[in-house]
C-alpha positions as CSV (number, residue, x, y, z in Angstrom):
1,X,134.8,-187.8,177.2
2,X,131.7,-189.4,175.8
3,X,129.5,-186.4,176.8
4,X,131.9,-183.8,175.2
5,X,130.9,-182.3,171.8
6,X,133.5,-182.2,169.0
7,X,133.5,-180.3,165.7
8,X,136.0,-180.5,162.9
9,X,137.9,-177.7,161.1
10,X,139.8,-178.1,157.9
11,X,142.0,-175.1,157.7
12,X,145.4,-173.7,156.8
13,X,148.5,-174.7,158.9
14,X,149.2,-171.0,159.5
15,X,149.4,-170.5,163.3
16,X,147.7,-167.1,163.0
17,X,144.3,-168.7,162.2
18,X,144.2,-171.6,164.7
19,X,142.9,-169.7,167.8
20,X,140.3,-167.6,166.0
21,X,138.9,-170.7,164.3
22,X,138.8,-172.7,167.6
23,X,137.1,-169.8,169.4
24,X,134.6,-169.3,166.6
25,X,133.7,-172.9,166.2
26,X,133.3,-173.5,170.0
27,X,131.0,-170.5,170.2
28,X,129.0,-171.0,167.0
29,X,128.4,-174.7,167.6
30,X,128.6,-174.9,171.4
31,X,131.5,-177.4,171.1
32,X,133.9,-178.5,173.8
33,X,136.7,-179.4,171.4
34,X,137.8,-178.7,167.8
35,X,139.6,-181.3,165.8
36,X,142.0,-179.4,163.6
37,X,143.0,-180.8,160.2
38,X,145.6,-178.5,158.8
39,X,147.2,-178.2,155.4
40,X,148.8,-175.5,153.4
41,X,145.9,-174.0,151.4
42,X,143.2,-176.7,152.1
43,X,140.4,-174.7,150.4
44,X,142.5,-174.8,147.1
45,X,143.2,-178.5,147.5
46,X,139.5,-179.3,148.0
47,X,138.2,-176.9,145.3
48,X,140.5,-178.3,142.7
49,X,139.0,-181.8,143.3
50,X,142.2,-183.6,142.5
51,X,142.1,-186.9,144.3
52,X,145.8,-187.2,145.0
53,X,147.5,-187.9,148.3
54,X,146.7,-184.5,149.8
55,X,143.0,-184.8,149.5
56,X,143.1,-188.5,150.6
57,X,145.0,-187.4,153.7
58,X,142.3,-184.8,154.5
59,X,139.5,-187.3,154.0
60,X,141.2,-189.9,156.2
61,X,141.6,-187.4,159.1
62,X,138.0,-186.2,158.7
63,X,136.8,-189.8,158.9
64,X,138.8,-190.3,162.1
65,X,137.3,-187.2,163.6
66,X,133.8,-188.3,162.7
67,X,134.2,-191.9,163.8
68,X,136.3,-191.4,167.0
69,X,134.8,-188.1,168.2
70,X,131.3,-188.2,166.6
71,X,131.9,-184.8,165.0
72,X,128.8,-183.7,163.2
73,X,130.1,-180.3,162.0
74,X,132.9,-179.8,159.5
75,X,134.2,-176.3,158.5
76,X,136.5,-175.5,155.7
77,X,138.3,-172.1,156.0
78,X,140.9,-170.1,154.2
79,X,142.6,-166.8,154.9
80,X,144.3,-163.8,153.1
81,X,148.0,-164.0,152.7
82,X,148.2,-167.8,152.4
83,X,151.6,-169.0,151.5
């Protein structure tokens, strides 16, 4: 898998957004795989800049994606109707 390109998406856990995000990131960044880091409302968690357990968990998983898969692209996305 060393020759495969990974990118990383931080997005809502809502199943309706997973496939569109994967498809868009693969096409936009010519990626083979998309590491998904899912949370309920991650854009709000990150924009509030509260360094609690939620944001620490996101950071830890991003670090794993970057170190283990050499991901060089990280997207943060949200959607309407978020619970």
